[in-house]
C-alpha positions in Angstrom: -2.1 23.8 -5.6 1.4 22.5 -6.4 2.9 24.3 -3.5 0.0 23.3 -1.2 0.1 19.6 -2.1 3.9 19.4 -2.0 4.1 21.1 1.4 1.4 18.9 2.9 3.0 15.7 1.6 6.3 16.6 3.2 5.0 18.0 6.5 2.5 15.2 7.4 5.0 12.5 8.1 5.5 11.3 11.7 8.2 13.4 13.3 9.3 15.1 16.5 7.9 18.5 15.6 4.5 17.0 14.9 4.5 15.1 18.1 5.5 18.2 20.1 2.7 20.3 18.6 0.2 17.5 19.2 1.4 17.1 22.8 1.0 20.8 23.5 -2.4 20.7 22.0 -3.4 17.9 24.2 -2.1 19.8 27.2 -3.6 23.0 25.9 -0.4 24.9 26.7 0.6 27.9 24.5 -1.0 26.3 21.4 -1.6 29.5 19.5 2.0 30.7 20.0 3.5 27.3 19.0 1.3 26.9 15.9 2.1 30.5 14.8 5.8 30.0 15.3 6.0 26.8 13.4 3.9 28.2 10.5 5.8 31.4 10.3 9.2 29.5 10.4 8.0 27.3 7.5 6.8 30.3 5.5 10.1 32.2 5.9 12.2 29.1 5.0 10.0 28.4 2.0 10.1 32.0 0.8 13.9 32.1 1.3 14.2 28.9 -0.6 12.0 29.9 -3.6 13.4 33.4 -3.9 17.0 32.5 -3.3 16.9 29.5 -5.7 15.1 31.6 -8.3 17.9 34.1 -8.2 20.6 31.5 -8.2 19.1 29.5 -11.1 17.8 32.4 -13.1 20.7 32.4 -15.6 21.6 28.7 -15.3 18.8 26.6 -17.0 21.0 23.5 -17.1 21.5 23.5 -13.3 17.8 24.2 -12.8 17.0 21.2 -15.0 19.4 19.0 -13.1 18.0 20.1 -9.7 14.4 19.5 -11.0 15.4 15.9 -11.9 17.1 15.4 -8.5 13.9 16.8 -6.9 11.8 14.4 -8.9 14.1 11.5 -7.8 13.8 12.6 -4.2 10.0 12.9 -4.3 9.8 9.4 -5.9 12.0 8.0 -3.2 10.1 9.8 -0.5 6.8 8.4 -2.0 8.2 4.9 -2.1 9.3 5.2 1.6 5.8 6.4 2.5 4.2 3.5 0.7 6.5 1.1 2.5 5.5 2.7 5.8 1.9 2.2 4.8 2.5 -1.6 4.9 3.7 -1.4 8.5 2.0 -0.5 11.8 3.2 2.9 12.9 1.6 5.3 15.4 2.3 8.6 17.0 2.7 8.3 20.7 2.3 11.5 22.6 2.7 11.7 26.4 0.5 14.2 28.2 2.6 14.1 31.4 5.6 16.3 32.2 6.4 19.7 33.6 4.4 22.7 32.6 6.3 24.8 30.1 6.4 28.6 30.1 5.7 30.3 26.9 9.4 31.0 26.3 10.3 27.4 27.1 7.6 26.1 24.7 8.8 28.4 21.9 12.4 27.4 22.6 11.5 23.7 22.2 9.4 24.5 19.1 12.4 26.4 17.6 14.7 23.4 18.4 12.4 20.9 16.8 12.0 23.2 13.7 15.4 24.7 13.1 17.8 22.0 14.4 16.4 19.4 12.1 18.5 19.2 8.9 15.5 17.7 7.0 13.7 21.0 7.4 16.3 22.7 5.3 16.4 19.9 2.8 12.6 20.0 2.4 11.8 23.7 2.6 14.8 25.5 1.3 16.3 23.0 -1.2 13.5 20.8 -2.4 10.5 23.2 -2.2 12.7 26.1 -3.1 14.1 24.6 -6.3 10.6 23.5 -7.4 9.1 26.8 -6.6 11.9 28.7 -8.4 11.0 26.9 -11.6 7.5 28.5 -11.6 7.0 31.5 -13.8 8.0 34.7 -12.0 4.4 35.8 -11.7 3.3 32.6 -10.0 6.1 32.1 -7.5 4.3 34.2 -4.9 1.2 31.9 -5.3 3.4 28.8 -4.9 4.9 30.2 -1.7 1.4 31.1 -0.5 0.1 27.6 -1.2 3.0 25.9 0.6 2.7 28.3 3.6 -1.1 27.8 3.8 -0.6 24.0 3.9 1.9 24.4 6.8 -0.5 26.7 8.7 -3.4 24.4 8.1 -1.5 21.3 9.3 -0.2 22.9 12.5 -3.6 24.4 13.3 -5.1 20.9 12.8 -2.6 19.3 15.1 -2.6 22.0 17.8 -6.2 23.0 18.0 -7.7 19.7 17.0 -5.4 17.6 19.3 -8.1 16.4 21.6 -10.2 15.0 18.8 -7.3 13.8 16.7 -5.3 12.0 19.4 -7.4 8.8 19.2 -7.2 8.8 15.4 -3.4 9.3 15.4 -3.0 6.5 17.9 -4.4 4.0 15.4 -1.8 2.4 13.2 -4.4 2.0 10.4 -4.9 5.8 10.2 -1.2 6.3 9.6 -1.1 3.6 7.0 -3.9 5.3 5.1 -2.2 8.7 5.5 1.2 7.3 4.3 -0.5 5.7 1.3 -2.0 9.0 0.3 1.4 10.8 0.8 3.2 8.2 -1.3 0.8 8.5 -4.2 0.9 12.4 -4.0 4.7 12.4 -4.0 4.7 10.2 -7.1 2.3 12.4 -8.9 4.4 15.5 -8.0 7.6 13.7 -9.3 5.9 12.8 -12.6 4.7 16.4 -13.0 8.2 17.7 -12.3 9.7 15.3 -14.9 7.1 16.4 -17.4 8.0 20.0 -16.7 11.7 19.3 -17.4 10.9 17.4 -20.6 8.6 20.1 -22.0 11.1 22.9 -21.3 11.5 25.7 -18.8 
């Protein structure tokens, strides 16, 4: 549940990748391939982050504790930014016009939106990785599974539910409610992380 809620909170913000998946869903072009690519890319990055950070921090509890506190600070800041956005009128605009993309072209664009965004590595490898690495060894796989399922669920919702979701995403009030939920979730996760540090690894 920790992996799932953390991943959902990070991935649901308005961004170019989400807009691209929603656009392709509206156009009904290569939706399955794009959803699968984005979900697999997230799962691989999350797995690399959790396993790599676990190995790097295994013999360094002080560094692990410091990273946990930094992660909590980041989550608290992220939550504050989401709550600030909840007070503004934002909406996701997705154009349905444009040239038809081949499968290779669509996957190339999905790869660019996914892998050329530095925030992807900050979120999946560093933040999710450092938090997942602090789980007991027997539970790390479950953490990765939860985070990966959240990513798959969100991209499926965007891609395959685009026709029904588009009017909802076009309403500023909907994004205000979503950002409010994200902000509260991130604050709860930050508090749990601080408690984890204070009670010991």
